[in-house]
Predicted model as a PDB file, atoms N, CA, C, CB and O in Angstrom, pLDDT in the B-factor column:
MODEL        1                                                                  
ATOM      1  N   MET A   1      39.706  21.109  27.192  1.00 80.00           N  
ATOM      2  CA  MET A   1      40.569  21.160  26.761  1.00 80.00           C  
ATOM      3  C   MET A   1      41.927  22.419  25.933  1.00 80.00           C  
ATOM      4  CB  MET A   1      40.034  20.433  26.372  1.00 80.00           C  
ATOM      5  O   MET A   1      41.444  23.479  25.535  1.00 80.00           O  
ATOM      6  N   LYS A   2      42.748  22.316  25.829  1.00 94.00           N  
ATOM      7  CA  LYS A   2      43.523  23.319  25.770  1.00 94.00           C  
ATOM      8  C   LYS A   2      44.648  22.759  25.170  1.00 94.00           C  
ATOM      9  CB  LYS A   2      43.726  23.960  26.972  1.00 94.00           C  
ATOM     10  O   LYS A   2      45.248  21.711  25.412  1.00 94.00           O  
ATOM     11  N   ARG A   3      44.901  23.983  24.021  1.00 95.00           N  
ATOM     12  CA  ARG A   3      46.439  23.724  23.004  1.00 95.00           C  
ATOM     13  C   ARG A   3      46.706  24.387  23.221  1.00 95.00           C  
ATOM     14  CB  ARG A   3      46.808  23.570  21.675  1.00 95.00           C  
ATOM     15  O   ARG A   3      46.098  25.410  23.536  1.00 95.00           O  
ATOM     16  N   PHE A   4      48.348  24.056  23.147  1.00 96.00           N  
ATOM     17  CA  PHE A   4      49.374  25.511  23.496  1.00 96.00           C  
ATOM     18  C   PHE A   4      50.764  25.237  22.992  1.00 96.00           C  
ATOM     19  CB  PHE A   4      49.578  25.901  25.309  1.00 96.00           C  
ATOM     20  O   PHE A   4      51.048  24.057  23.201  1.00 96.00           O  
ATOM     21  N   GLN A   5      51.736  25.907  22.400  1.00 96.00           N  
ATOM     22  CA  GLN A   5      52.760  24.962  21.930  1.00 96.00           C  
ATOM     23  C   GLN A   5      53.700  25.175  23.606  1.00 96.00           C  
ATOM     24  CB  GLN A   5      53.698  25.566  20.112  1.00 96.00           C  
ATOM     25  O   GLN A   5      53.581  26.022  24.492  1.00 96.00           O  
ATOM     26  N   GLU A   6      54.327  24.346  23.503  1.00 95.00           N  
ATOM     27  CA  GLU A   6      55.305  24.355  24.582  1.00 95.00           C  
ATOM     28  C   GLU A   6      56.687  23.699  23.883  1.00 95.00           C  
ATOM     29  CB  GLU A   6      54.706  23.449  25.953  1.00 95.00           C  
ATOM     30  O   GLU A   6      56.786  22.569  23.405  1.00 95.00           O  
ATOM     31  N   ARG A   7      57.963  24.972  23.982  1.00 95.00           N  
ATOM     32  CA  ARG A   7      59.349  24.280  23.484  1.00 95.00           C  
ATOM     33  C   ARG A   7      59.563  23.776  22.326  1.00 95.00           C  
ATOM     34  CB  ARG A   7      59.700  23.286  24.148  1.00 95.00           C  
ATOM     35  O   ARG A   7      60.483  23.029  21.993  1.00 95.00           O  
ATOM     36  N   GLY A   8      58.233  24.413  21.356  1.00 94.00           N  
ATOM     37  CA  GLY A   8      58.919  24.076  19.986  1.00 94.00           C  
ATOM     38  C   GLY A   8      57.537  22.660  19.952  1.00 94.00           C  
ATOM     39  O   GLY A   8      57.680  21.839  19.046  1.00 94.00           O  
ATOM     40  N   ILE A   9      56.674  22.517  20.629  1.00 96.00           N  
ATOM     41  CA  ILE A   9      56.026  21.358  20.362  1.00 96.00           C  
ATOM     42  C   ILE A   9      54.485  21.226  20.471  1.00 96.00           C  
ATOM     43  CB  ILE A   9      56.586  20.490  21.144  1.00 96.00           C  
ATOM     44  O   ILE A   9      54.193  20.767  21.575  1.00 96.00           O  
ATOM     45  N   GLU A  10      53.908  21.358  20.059  1.00 97.00           N  
ATOM     46  CA  GLU A  10      53.001  21.181  20.126  1.00 97.00           C  
ATOM     47  C   GLU A  10      51.849  20.342  21.163  1.00 97.00           C  
ATOM     48  CB  GLU A  10      53.182  21.030  19.279  1.00 97.00           C  
ATOM     49  O   GLU A  10      51.826  19.119  21.296  1.00 97.00           O  
ATOM     50  N   CYS A  11      51.121  21.104  21.699  1.00 98.00           N  
ATOM     51  CA  CYS A  11      50.266  20.043  23.371  1.00 98.00           C  
ATOM     52  C   CYS A  11      48.836  19.605  23.237  1.00 98.00           C  
ATOM     53  CB  CYS A  11      50.044  21.136  25.059  1.00 98.00           C  
ATOM     54  O   CYS A  11      47.832  19.548  22.527  1.00 98.00           O  
ATOM     55  N   LEU A  12      49.021  19.516  23.612  1.00 98.00           N  
ATOM     56  CA  LEU A  12      46.743  19.412  23.744  1.00 98.00           C  
ATOM     57  C   LEU A  12      46.555  18.776  25.240  1.00 98.00           C  
ATOM     58  CB  LEU A  12      45.592  17.725  22.177  1.00 98.00           C  
ATOM     59  O   LEU A  12      47.301  17.870  25.612  1.00 98.00           O  
ATOM     60  N   ASP A  13      45.611  19.251  26.006  1.00 97.00           N  
ATOM     61  CA  ASP A  13      45.891  18.960  27.325  1.00 97.00           C  
ATOM     62  C   ASP A  13      44.037  18.717  27.210  1.00 97.00           C  
ATOM     63  CB  ASP A  13      46.846  20.332  28.489  1.00 97.00           C  
ATOM     64  O   ASP A  13      43.041  19.298  26.777  1.00 97.00           O  
ATOM     65  N   LEU A  14      44.415  17.496  27.897  1.00 96.00           N  
ATOM     66  CA  LEU A  14      42.436  16.930  27.865  1.00 96.00           C  
ATOM     67  C   LEU A  14      42.335  17.116  29.405  1.00 96.00           C  
ATOM     68  CB  LEU A  14      41.870  14.730  27.260  1.00 96.00           C  
ATOM     69  O   LEU A  14      42.167  15.974  29.834  1.00 96.00           O  
ATOM     70  N   HIS A  15      42.355  18.081  30.571  1.00 94.00           N  
ATOM     71  CA  HIS A  15      41.786  18.242  31.524  1.00 94.00           C  
ATOM     72  C   HIS A  15      40.750  18.263  31.215  1.00 94.00           C  
ATOM     73  CB  HIS A  15      42.063  19.000  32.142  1.00 94.00           C  
ATOM     74  O   HIS A  15      40.711  18.679  30.057  1.00 94.00           O  
ATOM     75  N   GLY A  16      39.487  17.975  31.701  1.00 94.00           N  
ATOM     76  CA  GLY A  16      37.891  18.680  31.519  1.00 94.00           C  
ATOM     77  C   GLY A  16      37.493  18.311  30.084  1.00 94.00           C  
ATOM     78  O   GLY A  16      36.764  19.081  29.458  1.00 94.00           O  
ATOM     79  N   VAL A  17      38.016  16.969  29.434  1.00 95.00           N  
ATOM     80  CA  VAL A  17      37.330  16.805  28.362  1.00 95.00           C  
ATOM     81  C   VAL A  17      36.438  15.352  29.153  1.00 95.00           C  
ATOM     82  CB  VAL A  17      38.407  16.623  26.830  1.00 95.00           C  
ATOM     83  O   VAL A  17      36.759  14.637  30.103  1.00 95.00           O  
ATOM     84  N   ARG A  18      35.319  15.357  28.323  1.00 95.00           N  
ATOM     85  CA  ARG A  18      34.806  13.856  28.809  1.00 95.00           C  
ATOM     86  C   ARG A  18      35.513  12.639  28.115  1.00 95.00           C  
ATOM     87  CB  ARG A  18      33.181  13.668  28.478  1.00 95.00           C  
ATOM     88  O   ARG A  18      36.123  12.537  27.050  1.00 95.00           O  
ATOM     89  N   HIS A  19      35.197  11.735  29.139  1.00 94.00           N  
ATOM     90  CA  HIS A  19      35.792  10.399  28.347  1.00 94.00           C  
ATOM     91  C   HIS A  19      34.923   9.918  26.850  1.00 94.00           C  
ATOM     92  CB  HIS A  19      35.656   8.981  29.551  1.00 94.00           C  
ATOM     93  O   HIS A  19      35.700   9.349  26.083  1.00 94.00           O  
ATOM     94  N   HIS A  20      33.658  10.019  26.360  1.00 95.00           N  
ATOM     95  CA  HIS A  20      32.914   9.973  25.544  1.00 95.00           C  
ATOM     96  C   HIS A  20      33.790  10.750  24.352  1.00 95.00           C  
ATOM     97  CB  HIS A  20      31.617  10.460  26.039  1.00 95.00           C  
ATOM     98  O   HIS A  20      34.069  10.236  23.269  1.00 95.00           O  
ATOM     99  N   GLU A  21      34.195  12.201  24.810  1.00 96.00           N  
ATOM    100  CA  GLU A  21      34.546  12.533  23.563  1.00 96.00           C  
ATOM    101  C   GLU A  21      35.919  12.561  23.012  1.00 96.00           C  
ATOM    102  CB  GLU A  21      34.089  13.591  23.412  1.00 96.00           C  
ATOM    103  O   GLU A  21      36.180  13.117  21.945  1.00 96.00           O  
ATOM    104  N   VAL A  22      36.930  11.864  23.861  1.00 95.00           N  
ATOM    105  CA  VAL A  22      38.494  11.670  23.898  1.00 95.00           C  
ATOM    106  C   VAL A  22      38.672  11.422  22.665  1.00 95.00           C  
ATOM    107  CB  VAL A  22      39.142  10.565  24.791  1.00 95.00           C  
ATOM    108  O   VAL A  22      39.360  12.273  22.101  1.00 95.00           O  
ATOM    109  N   GLU A  23      38.183  10.274  21.795  1.00 95.00           N  
ATOM    110  CA  GLU A  23      38.796   9.781  20.440  1.00 95.00           C  
ATOM    111  C   GLU A  23      38.573  10.905  19.654  1.00 95.00           C  
ATOM    112  CB  GLU A  23      38.152   8.435  19.759  1.00 95.00           C  
ATOM    113  O   GLU A  23      39.461  11.677  19.293  1.00 95.00           O  
ATOM    114  N   GLU A  24      37.231  11.015  19.349  1.00 95.00           N  
ATOM    115  CA  GLU A  24      37.543  12.319  19.081  1.00 95.00           C  
ATOM    116  C   GLU A  24      38.573  14.028  18.877  1.00 95.00           C  
ATOM    117  CB  GLU A  24      37.052  12.259  19.512  1.00 95.00           C  
ATOM    118  O   GLU A  24      39.257  14.718  18.121  1.00 95.00           O  
ATOM    119  N   VAL A  25      38.032  13.913  20.078  1.00 96.00           N  
ATOM    120  CA  VAL A  25      39.546  15.173  20.534  1.00 96.00           C  
ATOM    121  C   VAL A  25      40.488  15.024  19.212  1.00 96.00           C  
ATOM    122  CB  VAL A  25      40.829  14.552  22.332  1.00 96.00           C  
ATOM    123  O   VAL A  25      40.627  15.630  18.149  1.00 96.00           O  
ATOM    124  N   VAL A  26      41.168  13.671  19.977  1.00 97.00           N  
ATOM    125  CA  VAL A  26      43.162  13.352  20.417  1.00 97.00           C  
ATOM    126  C   VAL A  26      42.675  13.047  18.669  1.00 97.00           C  
ATOM    127  CB  VAL A  26      44.156  11.429  22.056  1.00 97.00           C  
ATOM    128  O   VAL A  26      43.783  13.346  18.225  1.00 97.00           O  
ATOM    129  N   LEU A  27      41.861  12.685  17.392  1.00 96.00           N  
ATOM    130  CA  LEU A  27      42.108  12.457  16.500  1.00 96.00           C  
ATOM    131  C   LEU A  27      42.075  13.844  15.773  1.00 96.00           C  
ATOM    132  CB  LEU A  27      41.449  11.455  16.191  1.00 96.00           C  
ATOM    133  O   LEU A  27      42.753  13.704  14.755  1.00 96.00           O  
ATOM    134  N   ASP A  28      41.643  14.975  15.836  1.00 96.00           N  
ATOM    135  CA  ASP A  28      41.251  15.918  15.222  1.00 96.00           C  
ATOM    136  C   ASP A  28      42.676  16.587  15.800  1.00 96.00           C  
ATOM    137  CB  ASP A  28      39.699  16.470  15.497  1.00 96.00           C  
ATOM    138  O   ASP A  28      43.289  17.394  15.100  1.00 96.00           O  
ATOM    139  N   PHE A  29      43.024  16.306  16.753  1.00 97.00           N  
ATOM    140  CA  PHE A  29      44.332  16.405  17.235  1.00 97.00           C  
ATOM    141  C   PHE A  29      45.363  16.597  16.195  1.00 97.00           C  
ATOM    142  CB  PHE A  29      44.631  15.276  17.984  1.00 97.00           C  
ATOM    143  O   PHE A  29      45.832  17.495  15.496  1.00 97.00           O  
ATOM    144  N   CYS A  30      45.519  15.111  16.461  1.00 97.00           N  
ATOM    145  CA  CYS A  30      46.540  14.639  15.374  1.00 97.00           C  
ATOM    146  C   CYS A  30      46.999  15.256  14.272  1.00 97.00           C  
ATOM    147  CB  CYS A  30      46.178  13.671  14.858  1.00 97.00           C  
ATOM    148  O   CYS A  30      48.000  15.882  13.923  1.00 97.00           O  
ATOM    149  N   LEU A  31      45.272  14.651  13.525  1.00 95.00           N  
ATOM    150  CA  LEU A  31      45.730  14.918  12.745  1.00 95.00           C  
ATOM    151  C   LEU A  31      45.457  16.268  11.449  1.00 95.00           C  
ATOM    152  CB  LEU A  31      45.724  13.870  12.602  1.00 95.00           C  
ATOM    153  O   LEU A  31      44.970  16.180  10.322  1.00 95.00           O  
ATOM    154  N   SER A  32      46.043  17.532  12.250  1.00 96.00           N  
ATOM    155  CA  SER A  32      45.559  18.656  11.772  1.00 96.00           C  
ATOM    156  C   SER A  32      46.511  19.518  12.309  1.00 96.00           C  
ATOM    157  CB  SER A  32      44.177  18.943  12.076  1.00 96.00           C  
ATOM    158  O   SER A  32      46.507  20.747  12.236  1.00 96.00           O  
ATOM    159  N   GLN A  33      47.568  18.589  13.014  1.00 97.00           N  
ATOM    160  CA  GLN A  33      48.972  18.780  13.271  1.00 97.00           C  
ATOM    161  C   GLN A  33      50.069  17.742  12.762  1.00 97.00           C  
ATOM    162  CB  GLN A  33      49.077  18.870  14.663  1.00 97.00           C  
ATOM    163  O   GLN A  33      51.209  17.428  13.104  1.00 97.00           O  
ATOM    164  N   GLN A  34      49.312  17.428  11.939  1.00 96.00           N  
ATOM    165  CA  GLN A  34      50.043  16.061  11.412  1.00 96.00           C  
ATOM    166  C   GLN A  34      51.586  16.836  10.765  1.00 96.00           C  
ATOM    167  CB  GLN A  34      48.871  15.064   9.902  1.00 96.00           C  
ATOM    168  O   GLN A  34      52.365  15.886  10.686  1.00 96.00           O  
ATOM    169  N   ASN A  35      52.083  17.695  10.445  1.00 96.00           N  
ATOM    170  CA  ASN A  35      52.757  18.272  10.073  1.00 96.00           C  
ATOM    171  C   ASN A  35      54.091  19.169  11.478  1.00 96.00           C  
ATOM    172  CB  ASN A  35      51.751  18.955   9.199  1.00 96.00           C  
ATOM    173  O   ASN A  35      55.260  19.438  11.199  1.00 96.00           O  
ATOM    174  N   PHE A  36      53.752  19.306  12.185  1.00 96.00           N  
ATOM    175  CA  PHE A  36      54.698  18.894  13.917  1.00 96.00           C  
ATOM    176  C   PHE A  36      54.936  18.764  14.707  1.00 96.00           C  
ATOM    177  CB  PHE A  36      55.165  18.925  14.488  1.00 96.00           C  
ATOM    178  O   PHE A  36      55.290  19.367  15.721  1.00 96.00           O  
ATOM    179  N   ILE A  37      54.655  17.248  14.107  1.00 96.00           N  
ATOM    180  CA  ILE A  37      55.095  15.754  15.100  1.00 96.00           C  
ATOM    181  C   ILE A  37      57.122  16.468  15.852  1.00 96.00           C  
ATOM    182  CB  ILE A  37      55.317  13.539  13.308  1.00 96.00           C  
ATOM    183  O   ILE A  37      58.053  17.224  15.571  1.00 96.00           O  
ATOM    184  N   PRO A  38      56.679  15.557  16.796  1.00 97.00           N  
ATOM    185  CA  PRO A  38      56.407  15.349  17.829  1.00 97.00           C  
ATOM    186  C   PRO A  38      55.506  15.975  18.251  1.00 97.00           C  
ATOM    187  CB  PRO A  38      57.167  15.369  18.395  1.00 97.00           C  
ATOM    188  O   PRO A  38      55.739  17.104  18.683  1.00 97.00           O  
ATOM    189  N   LEU A  39      54.420  15.546  18.264  1.00 98.00           N  
ATOM    190  CA  LEU A  39      52.873  16.057  19.376  1.00 98.00           C  
ATOM    191  C   LEU A  39      52.874  15.896  21.032  1.00 98.00           C  
ATOM    192  CB  LEU A  39      51.397  14.942  18.968  1.00 98.00           C  
ATOM    193  O   LEU A  39      53.708  15.092  21.449  1.00 98.00           O  
ATOM    194  N   LYS A  40      52.216  16.419  21.826  1.00 98.00           N  
ATOM    195  CA  LYS A  40      52.404  15.454  23.138  1.00 98.00           C  
ATOM    196  C   LYS A  40      50.648  15.789  23.464  1.00 98.00           C  
ATOM    197  CB  LYS A  40      53.899  16.103  24.658  1.00 98.00           C  
ATOM    198  O   LYS A  40      49.853  16.665  23.125  1.00 98.00           O  
ATOM    199  N   ILE A  41      50.612  14.775  24.157  1.00 98.00           N  
ATOM    200  CA  ILE A  41      48.721  14.997  24.559  1.00 98.00           C  
ATOM    201  C   ILE A  41      48.846  14.800  26.181  1.00 98.00           C  
ATOM    202  CB  ILE A  41      47.323  13.411  23.709  1.00 98.00           C  
ATOM    203  O   ILE A  41      49.211  13.727  26.662  1.00 98.00           O  
ATOM    204  N   ILE A  42      48.694  15.318  26.543  1.00 97.00           N  
ATOM    205  CA  ILE A  42      48.636  15.672  28.594  1.00 97.00           C  
ATOM    206  C   ILE A  42      47.370  14.827  29.158  1.00 97.00           C  
ATOM    207  CB  ILE A  42      48.161  17.824  29.164  1.00 97.00           C  
ATOM    208  O   ILE A  42      46.440  15.626  29.051  1.00 97.00           O  
ATOM    209  N   CYS A  43      46.744  13.370  29.819  1.00 95.00           N  
ATOM    210  CA  CYS A  43      46.430  12.938  29.805  1.00 95.00           C  
ATOM    211  C   CYS A  43      45.586  13.053  31.300  1.00 95.00           C  
ATOM    212  CB  CYS A  43      47.084  12.350  29.222  1.00 95.00           C  
ATOM    213  O   CYS A  43      44.393  12.877  31.550  1.00 95.00           O  
ATOM    214  N   GLY A  44      47.049  13.526  32.410  1.00 92.00           N  
ATOM    215  CA  GLY A  44      46.647  14.046  33.447  1.00 92.00           C  
ATOM    216  C   GLY A  44      47.154  12.222  34.684  1.00 92.00           C  
ATOM    217  O   GLY A  44      48.250  11.665  34.753  1.00 92.00           O  
ATOM    218  N   ASN A  45      46.695  12.090  34.936  1.00 93.00           N  
ATOM    219  CA  ASN A  45      46.138  11.039  36.421  1.00 93.00           C  
ATOM    220  C   ASN A  45      45.440   9.448  36.179  1.00 93.00           C  
ATOM    221  CB  ASN A  45      44.674  11.985  37.306  1.00 93.00           C  
ATOM    222  O   ASN A  45      45.695   8.298  36.537  1.00 93.00           O  
ATOM    223  N   SER A  46      44.217  10.277  35.193  1.00 92.00           N  
ATOM    224  CA  SER A  46      43.273   9.203  34.713  1.00 92.00           C  
ATOM    225  C   SER A  46      43.985   7.875  34.335  1.00 92.00           C  
ATOM    226  CB  SER A  46      42.488   9.719  33.468  1.00 92.00           C  
ATOM    227  O   SER A  46      44.882   8.083  33.517  1.00 92.00           O  
ATOM    228  N   LYS A  47      43.866   6.724  34.648  1.00 94.00           N  
ATOM    229  CA  LYS A  47      43.700   5.697  33.477  1.00 94.00           C  
ATOM    230  C   LYS A  47      42.747   5.414  32.982  1.00 94.00           C  
ATOM    231  CB  LYS A  47      44.018   4.664  33.622  1.00 94.00           C  
ATOM    232  O   LYS A  47      42.916   5.268  31.772  1.00 94.00           O  
ATOM    233  N   LYS A  48      42.037   5.293  33.211  1.00 95.00           N  
ATOM    234  CA  LYS A  48      40.746   4.722  31.565  1.00 95.00           C  
ATOM    235  C   LYS A  48      41.527   6.768  30.758  1.00 95.00           C  
ATOM    236  CB  LYS A  48      37.360   4.648  32.346  1.00 95.00           C  
ATOM    237  O   LYS A  48      41.453   6.644  29.535  1.00 95.00           O  
ATOM    238  N   MET A  49      41.776   7.401  30.902  1.00 95.00           N  
ATOM    239  CA  MET A  49      41.869   8.437  30.710  1.00 95.00           C  
ATOM    240  C   MET A  49      42.929   8.812  29.151  1.00 95.00           C  
ATOM    241  CB  MET A  49      42.248   8.857  32.063  1.00 95.00           C  
ATOM    242  O   MET A  49      42.867   9.498  28.131  1.00 95.00           O  
ATOM    243  N   MET A  50      44.026   7.654  29.962  1.00 95.00           N  
ATOM    244  CA  MET A  50      44.772   7.430  28.585  1.00 95.00           C  
ATOM    245  C   MET A  50      44.742   5.906  28.052  1.00 95.00           C  
ATOM    246  CB  MET A  50      46.364   7.872  28.758  1.00 95.00           C  
ATOM    247  O   MET A  50      45.407   5.466  27.114  1.00 95.00           O  
ATOM    248  N   ASP A  51      44.021   5.352  28.684  1.00 96.00           N  
ATOM    249  CA  ASP A  51      43.352   4.552  27.814  1.00 96.00           C  
ATOM    250  C   ASP A  51      42.372   4.603  26.451  1.00 96.00           C  
ATOM    251  CB  ASP A  51      42.840   4.106  28.533  1.00 96.00           C  
ATOM    252  O   ASP A  51      42.503   4.123  25.326  1.00 96.00           O  
ATOM    253  N   ILE A  52      41.535   5.254  26.962  1.00 96.00           N  
ATOM    254  CA  ILE A  52      40.739   5.376  25.707  1.00 96.00           C  
ATOM    255  C   ILE A  52      41.920   6.436  24.783  1.00 96.00           C  
ATOM    256  CB  ILE A  52      38.939   6.165  26.069  1.00 96.00           C  
ATOM    257  O   ILE A  52      42.060   6.126  23.600  1.00 96.00           O  
ATOM    258  N   CYS A  53      42.764   7.680  25.321  1.00 96.00           N  
ATOM    259  CA  CYS A  53      44.106   7.785  23.881  1.00 96.00           C  
ATOM    260  C   CYS A  53      44.109   7.047  23.598  1.00 96.00           C  
ATOM    261  CB  CYS A  53      45.504   8.024  23.793  1.00 96.00           C  
ATOM    262  O   CYS A  53      43.237   6.760  22.777  1.00 96.00           O  
ATOM    263  N   ILE A  54      45.093   6.026  24.004  1.00 95.00           N  
ATOM    264  CA  ILE A  54      45.711   4.767  23.187  1.00 95.00           C  
ATOM    265  C   ILE A  54      45.194   4.092  22.443  1.00 95.00           C  
ATOM    266  CB  ILE A  54      46.117   3.902  23.747  1.00 95.00           C  
ATOM    267  O   ILE A  54      45.727   3.672  21.416  1.00 95.00           O  
ATOM    268  N   LYS A  55      43.766   3.788  22.900  1.00 95.00           N  
ATOM    269  CA  LYS A  55      42.869   2.771  22.026  1.00 95.00           C  
ATOM    270  C   LYS A  55      42.550   3.825  21.103  1.00 95.00           C  
ATOM    271  CB  LYS A  55      41.449   1.942  22.769  1.00 95.00           C  
ATOM    272  O   LYS A  55      42.120   3.357  20.049  1.00 95.00           O  
ATOM    273  N   SER A  56      42.624   5.517  21.127  1.00 94.00           N  
ATOM    274  CA  SER A  56      42.052   5.800  19.474  1.00 94.00           C  
ATOM    275  C   SER A  56      43.616   6.033  18.910  1.00 94.00           C  
ATOM    276  CB  SER A  56      40.752   7.530  19.175  1.00 94.00           C  
ATOM    277  O   SER A  56      43.728   6.533  17.791  1.00 94.00           O  
ATOM    278  N   LEU A  57      44.520   5.769  19.473  1.00 96.00           N  
ATOM    279  CA  LEU A  57      45.528   6.116  18.399  1.00 96.00           C  
ATOM    280  C   LEU A  57      46.344   4.815  17.910  1.00 96.00           C  
ATOM    281  CB  LEU A  57      46.572   7.239  18.983  1.00 96.00           C  
ATOM    282  O   LEU A  57      47.238   4.795  17.063  1.00 96.00           O  
ATOM    283  N   GLY A  58      45.868   3.832  18.579  1.00 95.00           N  
ATOM    284  CA  GLY A  58      45.773   2.362  18.549  1.00 95.00           C  
ATOM    285  C   GLY A  58      45.041   2.005  16.792  1.00 95.00           C  
ATOM    286  O   GLY A  58      45.646   1.479  15.858  1.00 95.00           O  
ATOM    287  N   ASN A  59      43.780   2.437  16.802  1.00 94.00           N  
ATOM    288  CA  ASN A  59      42.976   2.095  15.881  1.00 94.00           C  
ATOM    289  C   ASN A  59      43.591   3.339  14.649  1.00 94.00           C  
ATOM    290  CB  ASN A  59      41.272   2.135  16.483  1.00 94.00           C  
ATOM    291  O   ASN A  59      43.061   3.410  13.540  1.00 94.00           O  
ATOM    292  N   HIS A  60      44.315   3.907  14.902  1.00 94.00           N  
ATOM    293  CA  HIS A  60      44.094   4.792  13.645  1.00 94.00           C  
ATOM    294  C   HIS A  60      45.740   4.701  13.210  1.00 94.00           C  
ATOM    295  CB  HIS A  60      43.370   6.605  14.003  1.00 94.00           C  
ATOM    296  O   HIS A  60      46.112   5.688  12.575  1.00 94.00           O  
ATOM    297  N   GLY A  61      46.485   3.959  13.386  1.00 95.00           N  
ATOM    298  CA  GLY A  61      47.627   3.099  13.127  1.00 95.00           C  
ATOM    299  C   GLY A  61      49.083   4.641  13.489  1.00 95.00           C  
ATOM    300  O   GLY A  61      50.204   4.805  13.009  1.00 95.00           O  
ATOM    301  N   ILE A  62      48.416   5.312  14.347  1.00 97.00           N  
ATOM    302  CA  ILE A  62      49.469   6.454  15.070  1.00 97.00           C  
ATOM    303  C   ILE A  62      50.666   5.940  15.810  1.00 97.00           C  
ATOM    304  CB  ILE A  62      48.711   7.330  16.193  1.00 97.00           C  
ATOM    305  O   ILE A  62      50.820   5.243  16.814  1.00 97.00           O  
ATOM    306  N   ASP A  63      51.143   6.298  15.293  1.00 97.00           N  
ATOM    307  CA  ASP A  63      52.641   5.762  16.600  1.00 97.00           C  
ATOM    308  C   ASP A  63      53.102   6.657  18.003  1.00 97.00           C  
ATOM    309  CB  ASP A  63      54.363   5.846  15.659  1.00 97.00           C  
ATOM    310  O   ASP A  63      53.193   7.881  17.907  1.00 97.00           O  
ATOM    311  N   TYR A  64      53.295   6.187  18.886  1.00 97.00           N  
ATOM    312  CA  TYR A  64      53.104   7.150  20.044  1.00 97.00           C  
ATOM    313  C   TYR A  64      54.225   6.052  20.861  1.00 97.00           C  
ATOM    314  CB  TYR A  64      51.191   7.443  20.767  1.00 97.00           C  
ATOM    315  O   TYR A  64      54.762   4.960  20.678  1.00 97.00           O  
ATOM    316  N   ASP A  65      54.155   7.306  22.012  1.00 96.00           N  
ATOM    317  CA  ASP A  65      55.622   6.700  22.763  1.00 96.00           C  
ATOM    318  C   ASP A  65      55.219   7.556  24.385  1.00 96.00           C  
ATOM    319  CB  ASP A  65      57.621   7.455  21.724  1.00 96.00           C  
ATOM    320  O   ASP A  65      54.894   8.743  24.355  1.00 96.00           O  
ATOM    321  N   PHE A  66      55.294   6.775  25.745  1.00 92.00           N  
ATOM    322  CA  PHE A  66      55.160   7.825  27.131  1.00 92.00           C  
ATOM    323  C   PHE A  66      56.450   8.611  27.306  1.00 92.00           C  
ATOM    324  CB  PHE A  66      54.914   6.940  28.676  1.00 92.00           C  
ATOM    325  O   PHE A  66      57.597   8.179  27.420  1.00 92.00           O  
ATOM    326  N   GLN A  67      55.857  10.273  27.299  1.00 84.00           N  
ATOM    327  CA  GLN A  67      57.273  10.430  27.892  1.00 84.00           C  
ATOM    328  C   GLN A  67      57.384  10.211  29.501  1.00 84.00           C  
ATOM    329  CB  GLN A  67      57.795  11.927  27.549  1.00 84.00           C  
ATOM    330  O   GLN A  67      58.373   9.577  29.869  1.00 84.00           O  
ATOM    331  N   ARG A  68      56.434  10.689  30.550  1.00 92.00           N  
ATOM    332  CA  ARG A  68      56.646   9.804  32.086  1.00 92.00           C  
ATOM    333  C   ARG A  68      54.620   9.305  32.051  1.00 92.00           C  
ATOM    334  CB  ARG A  68      57.397  11.381  34.083  1.00 92.00           C  
ATOM    335  O   ARG A  68      53.742   9.479  31.206  1.00 92.00           O  
ATOM    336  N   TYR A  69      54.634   8.772  33.191  1.00 94.00           N  
ATOM    337  CA  TYR A  69      52.532   8.705  33.139  1.00 94.00           C  
ATOM    338  C   TYR A  69      51.863  10.196  32.944  1.00 94.00           C  
ATOM    339  CB  TYR A  69      51.646   8.080  35.067  1.00 94.00           C  
ATOM    340  O   TYR A  69      52.172  11.357  33.212  1.00 94.00           O  
ATOM    341  N   GLY A  70      50.634   9.409  32.248  1.00 95.00           N  
ATOM    342  CA  GLY A  70      50.183  10.625  31.996  1.00 95.00           C  
ATOM    343  C   GLY A  70      50.265  11.820  31.185  1.00 95.00           C  
ATOM    344  O   GLY A  70      49.570  12.837  31.193  1.00 95.00           O  
ATOM    345  N   ILE A  71      51.796  11.303  30.105  1.00 97.00           N  
ATOM    346  CA  ILE A  71      51.968  12.558  28.982  1.00 97.00           C  
ATOM    347  C   ILE A  71      52.453  11.008  27.744  1.00 97.00           C  
ATOM    348  CB  ILE A  71      53.725  14.302  29.524  1.00 97.00           C  
ATOM    349  O   ILE A  71      53.172  10.077  28.106  1.00 97.00           O  
ATOM    350  N   ILE A  72      51.791  11.142  26.249  1.00 97.00           N  
ATOM    351  CA  ILE A  72      51.753  10.809  25.581  1.00 97.00           C  
ATOM    352  C   ILE A  72      52.805  11.726  24.125  1.00 97.00           C  
ATOM    353  CB  ILE A  72      50.522  10.565  25.804  1.00 97.00           C  
ATOM    354  O   ILE A  72      53.077  12.826  23.644  1.00 97.00           O  
ATOM    355  N   MET A  73      53.007  10.441  24.022  1.00 97.00           N  
ATOM    356  CA  MET A  73      53.932  11.470  22.939  1.00 97.00           C  
ATOM    357  C   MET A  73      53.605  11.179  21.466  1.00 97.00           C  
ATOM    358  CB  MET A  73      55.701  11.212  23.082  1.00 97.00           C  
ATOM    359  O   MET A  73      54.070  10.078  21.169  1.00 97.00           O  
ATOM    360  N   VAL A  74      53.059  11.687  20.576  1.00 98.00           N  
ATOM    361  CA  VAL A  74      52.950  11.352  19.390  1.00 98.00           C  
ATOM    362  C   VAL A  74      54.020  11.156  18.218  1.00 98.00           C  
ATOM    363  CB  VAL A  74      52.216  12.083  19.129  1.00 98.00           C  
ATOM    364  O   VAL A  74      54.450  12.174  17.674  1.00 98.00           O  
ATOM    365  N   VAL A  75      54.382  10.154  17.883  1.00 97.00           N  
ATOM    366  CA  VAL A  75      55.789  10.322  17.339  1.00 97.00           C  
ATOM    367  C   VAL A  75      55.536  10.193  15.411  1.00 97.00           C  
ATOM    368  CB  VAL A  75      56.955   8.827  18.153  1.00 97.00           C  
ATOM    369  O   VAL A  75      56.328  10.759  14.659  1.00 97.00           O  
ATOM    370  N   LYS A  76      54.444   9.450  14.918  1.00 96.00           N  
ATOM    371  CA  LYS A  76      54.644   8.439  14.502  1.00 96.00           C  
ATOM    372  C   LYS A  76      53.015   9.156  13.978  1.00 96.00           C  
ATOM    373  CB  LYS A  76      55.156   7.022  15.426  1.00 96.00           C  
ATOM    374  O   LYS A  76      52.143   9.332  14.829  1.00 96.00           O  
ATOM    375  N   ILE A  77      52.683   9.661  11.911  1.00 93.00           N  
ATOM    376  CA  ILE A  77      51.290   9.016  12.032  1.00 93.00           C  
ATOM    377  C   ILE A  77      51.276   8.554  10.896  1.00 93.00           C  
ATOM    378  CB  ILE A  77      50.047   9.822  12.346  1.00 93.00           C  
ATOM    379  O   ILE A  77      50.302   7.912  10.502  1.00 93.00           O  
TER     380      ILE A  77                                                      
ENDMDL                                                                          
END                                                                             
């Protein structure tokens, strides 16, 4: 997992994060960075990683959009 800023947007790269850790990591990132929306979450090409991330965001009422496949933009918390 790597956190960084790209063009003024806070980013979370989930490469290397195990599937069972994704929900906690994503929620922590979103809540700790909620003052800097939009946020970018990079899931990569793993459909399972994207599904877990989307489920986590949905369970907590966090609105998101897809920038492109493998990248989720958090637009509202």
